[in-house]
N, C-alpha and C positions, 0 to 999 in steps of 0.2 A: 504494500500500500504506500502511496506517495504521502509525504508528510510536509507540512509547512514548518517554518517559513521557507520561501524560495529565496535563497541567499543571493543578494546582488554581488556581482564580481567586485572584489576589493580593489577597485581602481579609482582614479580620479576621473569623475565624469565631466566631460565638456561637451556641450551640445552644439557642435558645429558653429555655424554662423550666428546662431541665436545668442551665443555667449561672446565669441571673439568680436563680433560686430553685428548689431541688429540693423541690417541694411534697410529693412522695410520701413523703419521709423526714421524719418528725417525731419529736423526742425524747420526745414524749408519746404515741406510738402505742400502747404497751402499756397505759398508764393509760386511754387513751380507750376501749379495749375493755372495761375493767373497770368503767367508770362508767355509770350510767344517765343518760339524757338529762335527766330532770327534776332530778336532783341536780347535774348539770353546770351547768345553766342557773341554778339557785339559787346555786351557788357562784360562778359568773361574775358574777352580779348583786351579790354581796357583795364583789366585788373580788379574788377568788382568781385569781392570775396563771396558774396551771396550767390552771384551768377555763376562763379566758378564751381561752387559746390552743387548748385542745382544742375548745371550742365554735366558735371561729373557723374551725378546720380543717374541722369538720363542715359548717358553712355553706358553706365554700369548695368542698368536694368533693361536697356533697350526700350525705354519709355518715350514714345513719339519720335524716336530716332533709332538708327541702326546700332545694335549693341557693339561696343568697342572698348574692350578692357584697357588697351594701350592709351587711348585718349582719356579715359576715365582716370587712370593712374596719373597721367600728366597733369590733369586739372586738379586732382586731389593734392598733388605735390605743390602746385602753385598756391592753393588755399592754405596748405600746411605752413608754407613760408610766411604766411600772414598770421600764424599762430592759432588757426582753427583746430580745436581738439577733434571734432568729428572727422575732419579731413585727415588729420594725423592718424587717427584710429583706422581710417579706411586704407591709408597707405600701408600701415602695418599689416592689416588683414590681407591685402593683396600680395604683399611680399611673402607672407606666411603660407598662402595658398597657391602661389605661382600664377596669379591672374594678371595678365598684361605685362608680365615679366617673368624671368626665371625665379623659381622658388628660392628664397634667401631668408632663412629663419634668423640669421644674425642681424640683418637689416631690420627685419620685423621686430626683433627684440629691442633694438635701439629706438625705433619709433614708438613702441609701446612704453618704453622707459620714460621717454619725454613726457608723454601724457600721464603716466603713473605718478611721476614726481609732481604733477599738478593736482594730485589727490583725486584722480579719476578712478572710481572703484572698479570699473570694468577693465581698465588697463592694468590696474594692480592685480586683479584676478588673473589676467593673462600672463603677467610677469611671473606670478607664483607658479602658474602651470608650466611655463617654459623652464623655470629653474627646476621644477619637480621632475620633468621629463627629459631634461637636457636638450631642449630644442633651441638652437641659436645661442646657447650659452652652456657652460659646463654644469652638469647636475649638481645641485646644492640644496639638500633637503631643508637646511636651516633657513636659507634665504627664501625658499618656497613658502615655508610656514610663516615667515616674517611678512611677506607680501600678501599672503592669504588673509592674515590677521588684519592688515591695513584695510583690505577690501571689506572684511567681515565687520570691522568697526563702523563702517558706513552702512551696514545692514545687508550686504550682499549675501543672499541665501546660498548661492553656489559655493562661494568662498567658505562659508560656514560648513557646508557639507564636505568640502575637500579637506578642511582641517579635521573634521570628525573621522574621515577616511584615513588620514595620516596617523591619528592616534589609534584607530581601530586595527590597522595593519602593521603598525610599528615602523613606519617609514621615517627614518632619521631619528627615532626615539624609541623608548620602551613602549610596548603595547599597553594602552591604558583605556579599557572599555568604559570606565566611568567618565573620563574626560571626553571620549568619543561620543558617548550618549549625550552629554551636555550640548555639544556642538550640533549633533544630528537633530536634537530636539529643537534647538533654536532655529535651524534651517527648516525643519518640518512646520514649525509654528508660522513660518513665513510662506508656507504653501508649496515648498519644493517636494515634488512627488518622490524622488529617489530617497530623500531624507525621511519622508513619511513612512515609506516601506521599511527603511532601516530601523526606525523607532519601533514600528510594529514588531519587527523580527526580534529586536533586543528585549522588548517586553515579553515576548513569547518564550524566548530562551533564558531570560534572566541574566543577560549580559550587561554589566555596568549599571544595572538597575534591578530592583527586586522583581522577580517573575510575576507577571500580572496579565493573565489571558484576557481579562475584560478590557484592559487598556490596549492590548494588542489588537483586539477586535475593533475598538474605537478608531484606532489609527488606520487599520485596514479599510474601514468604512470611509474614512476621509479620502484615502487614495482611490478607492473604488468610485466615489462620487465624482472624482476628476477623470474617470474613464480608464484607470489603470487596470489592465487585464489580470496581472498577477494578484492584485488586491482582491479582485472579484473572485478569483479561484480560492484565495485564502479564506474569504468570507464563507464561501460554500463549504470548504473543508471544516472550518470552525463550527458552523451550525450543524453540519452532519455529525460531527464527533463530540459536540457539546463542549467546545473549548471557548471559554469566555462568555458563554451563554448556554441556556438550556438547549438540549438537542432539539433541532427544529428542521425536519426534512423538507418542509415547504420552503423555508428560507434558504436552505442548502440548495434545493433544486433551482430556485430563482437565481441565485448568484452563480451557480455552475452554468446555468443556461446563458446568463449574461456573458460570462467568460467564453463559453463555447461559441457564441455568436461572433465574438472577436477573434475566433480562430484558435483558441487555446486547446491543444490536443488533450491535455490531462483532464480538462473540464469536460470535453466531449466524451472521454472514457468514463468519467464519473457519472455523467447522465446515463450513458449506456448501462453502467452498473446498477443505477437506481431503477431503470426499467427492467433489468434482468432480475433484480431482487424484490421488486415490488415495493420499494421504499418511497412513500408519499404518493407515487403514481401507481396505477394498476400494472401488475406484472405483464410485460409485453416483450417477448424475445425478438420479434421482428423490429420493433422500435429500438431495442437495445442494439441489435445488429446494425441498424441504420446509422446510429451514432458511432459505433465502433468503426464502421466503414468510412465515415467522414474523417475520423482521426487517422485511419490507415491511409487514406488517400493523400494526406499531408506528409506521409513518409514515416509515420510512427511504426517502427519495426516490431515492437512488442505486440501491438494490436494486429498487425498483418499476420504475425505468427499465430496469435490466438485464433483469429478468424480461419486461417488455413487449417489449423489443427482441429478446430470445431467441425468444419466440413469433412475433414478426412476421417475423424473418429465418430461423427454423428452425435456430437455433444451439443445439446440445446437446439440443434438444427437437424434436418434430414441429411443423412450421409450423402455427400455429393463429391466424388473424386474429381470430377471435372472442375468444379468450383474451387476445390482445394488446390488443384494443380495451377489454376489461374493465379491464386494468391502466392503460392510458393514461387511461381515463375516471376511474379512481380518483385519478390525479394531477391531472387537470383539475378534478375536484370540489374539490380542495384548493387550487385557484387556481394550480397550477404550469403555467407557459407551455409547458414541453416536452410535457406531456400534452395541452394545448389544441391546440398545433400538430400533434401526431401524430394526434389525432382529426380535425382539419381535413384532414390529408393523406389519411386513410383515407376520409373522405367525398368528397374531391376525386377520388381515384383509384378509388373503389369497391372497397376492400380489406376484405372481411369484412362490408361493409354496402353497401346500394344507393347508387350514385353520387348525390350530392346537393350541387350547388355552393352552394346557399343555406346548407345546414348547415355546409359547409366554411368559408364566409365568416363565419358566426356565430362559430365557434371561432377562426378567424384574428383576427377583430376583438377578441375577448376578450384574446388574447395580445398583439396589437399595441398595445392601450391600455396595457399594462404595459411597453411599450417593446421587445418581443421583435423582433429584427431579421429572423428567419426568417419570422415572421408578416407583418411589413410587406412583405417581399419577395414573399411569396405573394399578398398582396392586390394588389400591383403587377402580378403575372402575370395575375391575374383581370381587372383593368381592361384590360390589354393585349389579352386575348383575348375580353373581353366575356362572362365566365362569371359568371352571377348578378347582374351589374351591366352598365349600358350601356358599350360599348367606349369607352375614353378613354385616349389616349396621355398626355394632360396629367396625369391622376390616377395613371396607372402611373408616370410619371416622378417625381411627388411622393412616392409610396411607396418607389420605388427609392432616392431621395435620403435619406429617413428611415432606411431600412435601411442604406445605405452609411455614414451618419454613425456607425453602431455597428460598422463594419468588415465588413459582409457582402460577401463577394467577388463573388458572381454579380450582386448588385444594382449594385455598382460597375462591373462589366463592361458590364451592360445600359445604364447611363447613357452609357458610351462609345459603344455601338451607336446610341443615340438621337441623339447629337450627330453621329455619323458619317453617319447616314441622314437626319437632319433630322426626326425624329419628335417632335412636340410642342414643337419648338424649331427655330430656324434652323440649317441645316447649318453645322457649325463643326468643321473637321478639327483645328484646334489644341486646341480644348476636348475633342474626342473622344480625341485622343492623350494629353492630360493625364489623363483618366479611366482609359484603358487602362494607363498607367504606374502610376497609383495602385493599380489592380487587381493589377498585377505585384508591387508592394510588399507587398500583402496576401497574396501567394502564388499568384495565379492564373496558371497556365501557358498557358491558352488565349490570354490577352492577348499573350503573346510573339509568336504568329503574327500577331495583329492589328496589332502595331507593325510587323512586317515588311511588311504590306500598304501602309502609308503610304509606305515607301521603294520598294516594287515598282511601285505605281501613281502615285507622285508626288502623294499627297494632302496638299496644303498645304506640300509640300517638293519639292526636286528628286528625280527618279527616281535611285535608287542601288541597282543590283542586288546589289552586294557587301554593302551594309549590310542589304538585305532578306534575302540569303542567311544572314547572321550571325544574324538574329532567327528565321528559320525553323529554322535549325540548333538554336538554343536550345530552341525549341518541340519539335523532334524528340527532343532529348536527354531531354525530360520526357515522352516517349511521347504527344504530342498528335497525333491523326490528321491534322488539317489541316496541321500542321507537317511531318509525313512527306510528305504529298501535295505541298505547295508546294516542298519541297526536291527531291523526285523530279522535279517538273516542270522545275525550273531545271537539274538534271543532264541531263534529256532534251533540253532546247533550248539548253543552253550559255549560260545567263543568269547572269552573275556567277561562272561557274565553267566549266571545260572540260566538253564533252559526255562523259557516261559512262553509257551505256545500262544496263550491268550494275548500277551503283549506283542508277540511276533505278528499275530493276525491283525491286531489294531494298527500296527505300523505299516504292514503291507497294504492295508485298506487306504491309509493316508497317501501312500505312494501311488497306488492305483488311481485314486481320485485326482491326482496331479498328472495322470496320463502315462505312468510308468508301466509298460507292457510286461516286463519281467515280474513286477509285483502282482499283476493279474494272474499270471501263470503260477506263481508261488501260492497264491490264495487257493486256486483250484486244486493244487497238490495237497494243501493242508486240509481242505474240505473232504478230499478223497481218503 
């Protein structure tokens, strides 16, 4: 299950032009509308400051004149020479972004510095940013903090947020969540969404402030009201799980849906889950699937996998191999190994498509090249059986070992079998036992019975029926058919244990119920 809060990246957030220079807002906007182009050009050429800035803006935006960054920069420079802060900020911005000139952060820094020293909060913010990131000047966290604070003292909410981020992540100082929270809260109170989210997160986690889910919910609501999709999801999650408020599926559904409409994959999945489980809404698998597919269409691989597996296994939907194939293929097209292996499996077994070992091998190879252990194991199986390739125990063993290196249980067990039988290698009971023990460590219960065989038959060690019985018993405890059978056999013949035909019969029946043919025959013999 996904959990809130959704942590923001611990970075200094700068929102492009809206911070470095808010071009859309010009103190000359009204005058610009009143002036004719010709008169503006004439006035600018005569050195009129207002006309120079108006004309520069027109060239920059392509407003009633063809856009021309070079001319805009030239005019901003002329106005800058007359001391206009707006023009100086514009020159800095254009150097910073390479508009009308080669990108030159060092020159941008110098222009921002001129304005910053005149106590302009936006320029001070930008100087802090440039010191922080080493743009146009050598990185200096101390100077960055100094300039951010100058800007923050004038009420700049982004500067406050950036200071909070420095304390939060320990940039140029010790991590101090309490101090970080103080600055984030000040920024959030000014309406900065990134800070609002951070404050909500810190209340939820109890970082730098006492944990308070109610306040976390309050701040999430603030961000959601401003349209923030993460906050909408967080509200849905909080109401669904009763965090900061009573559990309220109606409110949860409302906020999940708001986030889902904004394209949030996790919210779309959450709505699907609510339809699947009948939480607030009536249980409706079709609608659940609709929302899952919306999330899947956006590239959510976990949902694509779930949809494909549901169609393949017939879970919650009618089994449909063709539909499963479609979704697995979508994953495979995106280079996802799970999809490639699944398509390979369907071709190998002829599920929804005509059985085609060559096609199966093609998909397995694609996944194996990316290091997928299941694909490597499957290729080993194909070499072992000579499917679409010449039969080769040597190559099978090679692929099993590749797969085993990544923890594939069955591949590890098969290696043990190869050493036990002497396939592609000299028969080596000690090595076989080592691989079976490794398989057990990985969680393979079948290998428990295999270890018992070493003691029962004396393979590389002395025969020890009691030790064999112990291992077969472990296998039986894990519902392994051959474990039940071997244990029953020992009870029947009194090997390592007293004869107990009733116990033998019970264990044979358990093995038979798991499909063990030898157990069926053993039961018939006992009955006779």
